[in-house]
Residue, then its C-alpha position, 0 to 999 in steps of 0.5 A: m168640592k163638596e167639602l166648600e159647602k161648610y165654608k161661607v166666605i170663599t176668596k182665591i188667589p193666584i200661587q206664583w212662582a216664588d210661594m214656591d221653595s227648594a223643595q218646589h213646593v209653596h213653603n209652609v208660611i205663604y200657607l199661612r199668609l194664605a189663611e191670613a188672607g181669608r181671615i181678611s175677607y171674613f173680616e170684611k163679610t161680617d163688618i168686623d173692624i179692622s182699622f186697628k184704631e179702637i176694638g179690632p182682632i188680633l190672631g191670638w194662636q193658629d196652627c197649619k196641618y199640611i195635607f197636599p203640597i202646592t206647586y206653582p202653577d195653580t190657585a189655592i182656594i181659601a175656605t173661611r168659617v167660624a167653627e166656634i164663638l167662646e166667651d173671650r174669643m174665636v176659633m176660626e176654621i181655614a180651608v186651602f185648596s188647590e184648584k188644580y188638583q181640585r182637593i184640600a192641601a191645608l188645615s189651619k185652626q185660629h182663634i181671635i180675640p177680640y182688642n183695644y188698639a189705643e187702651l193695649k188691651k183685650v177685651p170682651l167679643p163685643k156683640t156686633w161680631i158674634n151677630g155678623v158672625h151669626a148672619l153670615e154662618n145662619n144663611p143658606 
């Protein structure tokens, strides 16, 4: 899928029968769980600390546009990138694709805030995060 080329982190997760709802497609909250898996994979690839002991990421806002229903059996291809770096947050874009149908199923935008878990407060965006994102996103 050509659309995957603009994303630097790709994660695949098999869809489970239990992921579907009474309408016989993946329940809307499952897409947010899939987006979370993509986010964590991205953090791991950029060395953003996810121990949640000191400074780490916290989800400040998210949306999800549902485009095509995924059903079991299928595999979700979760494509993740940082779309924008602002002064106090990163804006991530996570696209969920159906491997079976080779098309996009959902698109989520998320604001990731740097948060000091020890002091319970928002902090400035760490330079290590910015450097990690730039290194990953600018690597061909």
